[in-house]
PADREN-54048 format. One line per field, with one value per atom (N, C-alpha, C): residue number from 1; residue in three letters; x, y, z; atom name. Coordinates in pm, 1 decimal. Layout:
// residues N
nr	c(NUM,...)
rest	c(ALA,...)
x	c(X,...)
y	c(Y,...)
z	c(Z,...)
atom	c(CA,...)
//
This chain:
// residues 91
nr	c(1,1,1,2,2,2,3,3,3,4,4,4,5,5,5,6,6,6,7,7,7,8,8,8,9,9,9,10,10,10,11,11,11,12,12,12,13,13,13,14,14,14,15,15,15,16,16,16,17,17,17,18,18,18,19,19,19,20,20,20,21,21,21,22,22,22,23,23,23,24,24,24,25,25,25,26,26,26,27,27,27,28,28,28,29,29,29,30,30,30,31,31,31,32,32,32,33,33,33,34,34,34,35,35,35,36,36,36,37,37,37,38,38,38,39,39,39,40,40,40,41,41,41,42,42,42,43,43,43,44,44,44,45,45,45,46,46,46,47,47,47,48,48,48,49,49,49,50,50,50,51,51,51,52,52,52,53,53,53,54,54,54,55,55,55,56,56,56,57,57,57,58,58,58,59,59,59,60,60,60,61,61,61,62,62,62,63,63,63,64,64,64,65,65,65,66,66,66,67,67,67,68,68,68,69,69,69,70,70,70,71,71,71,72,72,72,73,73,73,74,74,74,75,75,75,76,76,76,77,77,77,78,78,78,79,79,79,80,80,80,81,81,81,82,82,82,83,83,83,84,84,84,85,85,85,86,86,86,87,87,87,88,88,88,89,89,89,90,90,90,91,91,91)
rest	c(MET,MET,MET,SER,SER,SER,LEU,LEU,LEU,ARG,ARG,ARG,LYS,LYS,LYS,GLU,GLU,GLU,TRP,TRP,TRP,ALA,ALA,ALA,TRP,TRP,TRP,PRO,PRO,PRO,GLU,GLU,GLU,ASN,ASN,ASN,ALA,ALA,ALA,ALA,ALA,ALA,LEU,LEU,LEU,LYS,LYS,LYS,PRO,PRO,PRO,ILE,ILE,ILE,VAL,VAL,VAL,PHE,PHE,PHE,LEU,LEU,LEU,VAL,VAL,VAL,PHE,PHE,PHE,SER,SER,SER,GLY,GLY,GLY,VAL,VAL,VAL,ALA,ALA,ALA,THR,THR,THR,GLY,GLY,GLY,LEU,LEU,LEU,SER,SER,SER,TRP,TRP,TRP,LEU,LEU,LEU,CYS,CYS,CYS,TYR,TYR,TYR,TYR,TYR,TYR,ARG,ARG,ARG,ALA,ALA,ALA,LEU,LEU,LEU,GLN,GLN,GLN,LEU,LEU,LEU,ALA,ALA,ALA,ASN,ASN,ASN,ALA,ALA,ALA,SER,SER,SER,VAL,VAL,VAL,VAL,VAL,VAL,ALA,ALA,ALA,PRO,PRO,PRO,ILE,ILE,ILE,ASP,ASP,ASP,LYS,LYS,LYS,LEU,LEU,LEU,SER,SER,SER,VAL,VAL,VAL,ALA,ALA,ALA,PHE,PHE,PHE,ALA,ALA,ALA,ILE,ILE,ILE,LEU,LEU,LEU,LEU,LEU,LEU,ALA,ALA,ALA,VAL,VAL,VAL,ILE,ILE,ILE,VAL,VAL,VAL,LEU,LEU,LEU,GLY,GLY,GLY,GLU,GLU,GLU,PRO,PRO,PRO,LEU,LEU,LEU,THR,THR,THR,TRP,TRP,TRP,GLN,GLN,GLN,LEU,LEU,LEU,ALA,ALA,ALA,LEU,LEU,LEU,GLY,GLY,GLY,GLY,GLY,GLY,ALA,ALA,ALA,LEU,LEU,LEU,ILE,ILE,ILE,ILE,ILE,ILE,ALA,ALA,ALA,GLY,GLY,GLY,ALA,ALA,ALA,LEU,LEU,LEU,VAL,VAL,VAL,ILE,ILE,ILE,ALA,ALA,ALA,ILE,ILE,ILE,ALA,ALA,ALA)
x	c(112.4,-6.1,79.0,27.7,159.5,90.0,224.0,192.4,65.6,133.4,53.9,-69.9,-112.2,-207.1,-227.5,-110.5,-86.9,-124.7,-151.6,-194.7,-250.1,-396.5,-494.1,-523.8,-572.1,-675.1,-782.0,-792.4,-896.0,-1034.1,-1146.4,-1264.5,-1328.2,-1283.6,-1449.0,-1282.4,-1176.0,-1084.3,-1165.7,-1170.4,-1218.5,-1055.1,-1086.6,-960.6,-859.5,-990.1,-964.8,-860.2,-908.7,-811.2,-655.7,-675.5,-491.2,-431.2,-484.4,-469.9,-371.9,-462.0,-410.6,-256.6,-311.2,-176.8,-64.0,-102.7,31.6,113.6,34.9,58.1,92.2,61.4,131.9,276.4,295.2,425.6,523.1,501.5,552.1,592.2,491.4,489.3,605.5,609.0,706.0,832.9,800.6,1002.6,1029.3,979.5,1028.1,1058.9,973.6,1003.6,1118.5,1181.5,1295.3,1415.6,1401.4,1492.4,1531.2,1424.5,1440.8,1460.4,1460.4,1542.7,1693.8,1747.5,1876.7,1927.1,1888.0,1941.4,1925.5,1861.2,1864.9,1966.0,2033.6,2127.9,2247.4,2266.2,2394.0,2440.3,2274.0,2333.9,2323.3,2286.4,2248.2,2315.3,2363.1,2371.8,2256.9,2250.9,2126.4,2063.8,2125.3,2059.6,1976.4,1998.8,1912.4,1773.4,1837.4,1723.6,1616.4,1690.7,1578.0,1469.0,1506.0,1372.8,1267.8,1291.3,1209.8,1129.5,1216.3,1174.4,1047.9,1076.0,967.8,833.5,823.2,752.6,622.2,672.7,557.5,455.2,482.2,367.8,270.6,309.5,223.2,134.1,255.4,145.8,36.8,85.5,-16.9,-161.1,-137.4,-238.8,-332.4,-260.6,-310.6,-391.9,-331.5,-440.0,-552.1,-500.4,-648.4,-761.7,-667.9,-804.8,-898.1,-809.7,-888.8,-916.5,-845.2,-918.2,-970.6,-943.4,-1062.0,-1177.8,-1145.9,-1278.2,-1237.8,-1112.3,-1109.0,-1092.1,-1166.9,-1184.0,-1078.8,-1041.5,-902.7,-960.4,-881.5,-918.6,-750.5,-816.1,-714.4,-600.7,-585.2,-499.1,-400.0,-468.2,-392.3,-293.8,-391.2,-321.7,-255.9,-256.6,-123.9,20.8,-32.7,90.0,172.9,42.7,99.3,177.5,157.5,209.8,358.9,364.4,497.7,604.0,542.2,646.0,711.6,607.4,663.6,783.5,684.8,812.3,965.5,954.2,1054.8,1131.7,1095.3,1191.0,1224.6,1155.6,1221.0,1294.6,1316.4,1432.4,1573.7,1523.2,1647.6,1664.4,1637.0,1624.2,1753.2,1689.4,1752.6,1904.5,1934.8,2032.8,2134.5)
y	c(-114.2,14.2,145.3,233.6,336.0,431.6,499.4,608.3,702.4,767.9,855.1,840.2,711.4,676.9,710.3,725.9,745.8,657.0,533.2,436.3,356.2,352.8,227.4,115.1,-5.4,-86.1,-56.1,-41.4,-8.0,-105.7,-15.3,-68.4,-205.2,-150.6,-202.4,-334.6,-306.8,-369.6,-565.6,-603.2,-742.7,-794.2,-944.0,-1010.4,-1042.6,-1076.1,-1103.2,-1029.9,-878.6,-831.3,-801.8,-841.4,-791.4,-895.9,-1033.1,-1136.6,-1158.1,-1068.1,-1038.2,-980.1,-873.5,-755.6,-829.9,-953.1,-1032.6,-1093.1,-1147.2,-1278.0,-1164.3,-1040.5,-974.5,-940.6,-909.0,-854.4,-961.4,-1085.5,-1202.6,-1253.1,-1242.9,-1253.3,-1120.0,-1043.9,-918.5,-921.6,-1013.1,-1007.2,-1140.2,-1272.6,-1393.1,-1345.1,-1248.7,-1195.9,-1105.8,-1026.1,-960.1,-1063.8,-1212.5,-1265.9,-1315.5,-1405.3,-1451.9,-1366.9,-1208.1,-1117.3,-1123.0,-1105.2,-1111.1,-1249.4,-1343.4,-1489.7,-1515.7,-1472.9,-1433.9,-1346.6,-1240.3,-1123.7,-1218.5,-1290.0,-1383.8,-1477.4,-1539.1,-1628.2,-1615.2,-1454.9,-1418.7,-1239.0,-1174.5,-1070.7,-997.9,-874.1,-783.0,-746.0,-763.2,-751.7,-859.3,-937.0,-1073.7,-1077.7,-1072.1,-1058.7,-950.5,-816.9,-733.7,-744.6,-758.1,-769.5,-857.4,-1008.3,-1073.9,-989.4,-940.7,-855.0,-718.5,-690.2,-556.1,-639.4,-721.0,-813.9,-889.0,-839.0,-881.4,-755.7,-648.0,-510.0,-607.6,-645.9,-687.7,-801.9,-936.2,-1010.7,-974.6,-900.0,-797.9,-771.4,-673.2,-613.8,-786.9,-843.7,-966.8,-1035.7,-1068.4,-1141.5,-1046.6,-933.2,-855.4,-857.7,-838.8,-887.5,-1010.1,-1076.3,-1206.2,-1267.1,-1257.5,-1296.5,-1220.1,-1082.8,-981.8,-939.3,-935.5,-873.4,-771.1,-679.1,-547.0,-493.7,-406.6,-333.3,-344.4,-372.4,-375.4,-246.9,-127.1,-13.2,-31.7,128.5,104.2,139.9,255.9,283.4,164.8,100.3,-22.7,-100.1,-160.1,-234.9,-190.8,-65.6,17.5,12.4,60.7,41.3,-93.7,-229.6,-334.9,-392.1,-339.7,-359.6,-265.3,-141.8,-97.3,-170.8,-216.5,-229.7,-416.1,-463.9,-595.0,-566.5,-439.8,-391.8,-365.8,-304.5,-245.4,-328.8,-455.2,-554.5,-640.1,-661.8,-727.8,-651.9,-530.3,-429.4,-454.3,-515.8,-444.5,-619.4,-680.6,-845.9,-897.8,-787.7,-862.4,-796.3,-641.2,-567.8,-619.9)
z	c(-5.1,12.7,1.4,-86.2,-100.5,64.7,47.9,160.2,113.5,-12.2,-60.4,-159.2,-139.0,-247.6,-409.9,-443.0,-605.5,-667.0,-623.3,-768.4,-667.7,-703.8,-623.5,-720.2,-709.9,-754.7,-860.7,-933.0,-985.7,-920.0,-912.4,-837.9,-926.6,-1067.1,-1101.8,-1211.3,-1172.5,-1286.2,-1270.9,-1391.3,-1436.7,-1418.3,-1402.8,-1452.2,-1572.1,-1617.1,-1780.9,-1825.7,-1851.8,-1942.3,-1821.0,-1690.1,-1680.8,-1684.2,-1668.0,-1784.5,-1875.5,-2002.3,-2128.2,-2125.6,-2040.9,-2024.4,-1988.3,-1892.7,-1809.8,-1947.0,-2015.2,-2102.5,-2215.9,-2252.6,-2349.7,-2317.1,-2208.2,-2109.9,-2151.4,-2121.3,-2137.5,-2316.2,-2387.4,-2481.8,-2565.3,-2481.2,-2594.6,-2506.3,-2370.4,-2335.0,-2417.6,-2439.1,-2491.7,-2649.8,-2686.5,-2861.1,-2838.8,-2756.3,-2761.9,-2734.1,-2687.4,-2633.9,-2755.8,-2835.0,-2955.6,-3030.2,-3066.8,-3184.0,-3125.2,-3001.4,-2949.2,-2978.0,-2953.7,-3012.0,-3160.4,-3254.2,-3382.4,-3416.5,-3346.6,-3403.0,-3338.8,-3273.9,-3205.4,-3347.5,-3390.6,-3463.4,-3645.7,-3702.6,-3824.2,-3826.9,-3913.5,-3919.3,-3899.1,-3863.7,-3877.8,-4032.3,-4075.4,-4263.1,-4281.1,-4228.2,-4205.0,-4109.4,-4015.1,-3883.2,-3884.0,-3959.3,-3923.1,-4025.8,-4158.6,-4228.7,-4199.6,-4147.0,-4121.6,-3976.7,-3838.8,-3761.5,-3825.7,-3889.4,-3939.6,-4008.9,-4022.9,-4125.6,-4009.2,-3858.4,-3792.9,-3773.7,-3817.8,-3848.4,-3937.1,-4079.7,-4181.7,-4114.7,-4021.3,-3979.3,-3885.0,-3804.7,-3700.0,-3771.9,-3918.4,-4003.0,-4041.8,-4091.1,-4151.6,-3998.4,-3888.4,-3779.6,-3765.5,-3786.8,-3718.1,-3789.3,-3947.1,-4038.8,-4049.2,-4026.3,-4064.8,-3909.7,-3732.1,-3678.2,-3584.1,-3576.3,-3524.1,-3594.9,-3734.1,-3819.3,-3837.5,-3841.5,-3852.1,-3978.1,-4012.8,-4195.3,-4261.2,-4353.4,-4447.0,-4534.0,-4477.7,-4533.2,-4658.1,-4773.7,-4905.3,-4810.0,-4676.5,-4621.1,-4558.1,-4473.5,-4396.8,-4521.5,-4609.5,-4696.7,-4774.8,-4822.9,-4873.1,-4751.9,-4619.4,-4529.5,-4530.1,-4468.5,-4510.5,-4668.0,-4740.3,-4866.6,-4836.8,-4804.9,-4790.6,-4698.8,-4587.6,-4520.5,-4582.0,-4664.0,-4662.8,-4823.0,-4898.5,-5005.2,-4954.2,-4807.8,-4766.2,-4710.4,-4671.5,-4590.0,-4714.4,-4812.9,-4925.6,-4959.5,-4970.8,-5011.2,-4970.4,-4815.5,-4734.5,-4749.1,-4781.3,-4753.5,-4907.4,-5028.2,-5113.8,-5160.5,-5067.9,-5076.6,-5049.6)
atom	c(N,CA,C,N,CA,C,N,CA,C,N,CA,C,N,CA,C,N,CA,C,N,CA,C,N,CA,C,N,CA,C,N,CA,C,N,CA,C,N,CA,C,N,CA,C,N,CA,C,N,CA,C,N,CA,C,N,CA,C,N,CA,C,N,CA,C,N,CA,C,N,CA,C,N,CA,C,N,CA,C,N,CA,C,N,CA,C,N,CA,C,N,CA,C,N,CA,C,N,CA,C,N,CA,C,N,CA,C,N,CA,C,N,CA,C,N,CA,C,N,CA,C,N,CA,C,N,CA,C,N,CA,C,N,CA,C,N,CA,C,N,CA,C,N,CA,C,N,CA,C,N,CA,C,N,CA,C,N,CA,C,N,CA,C,N,CA,C,N,CA,C,N,CA,C,N,CA,C,N,CA,C,N,CA,C,N,CA,C,N,CA,C,N,CA,C,N,CA,C,N,CA,C,N,CA,C,N,CA,C,N,CA,C,N,CA,C,N,CA,C,N,CA,C,N,CA,C,N,CA,C,N,CA,C,N,CA,C,N,CA,C,N,CA,C,N,CA,C,N,CA,C,N,CA,C,N,CA,C,N,CA,C,N,CA,C,N,CA,C,N,CA,C,N,CA,C,N,CA,C,N,CA,C,N,CA,C,N,CA,C,N,CA,C,N,CA,C,N,CA,C,N,CA,C,N,CA,C,N,CA,C,N,CA,C,N,CA,C)
//
């Protein structure tokens, strides 16, 4: 318990969102560990383009799994990310 009461547990906080936040933190930590391990095993010029494709995968999963609408801006952004990763990978 904080003496100054700057932080308090929200009264109506549900457990499910908290669990997902914890899982998200664990997944992020594991992702960074895998990224650093990949950098130990290969050149950054090989690892970085693959890492940047995670944004394109997130867009794809959001559209397929979450049912988010695919706007032309989202499609263009995803296509540019993929194109940029390919340019870096080929160079």
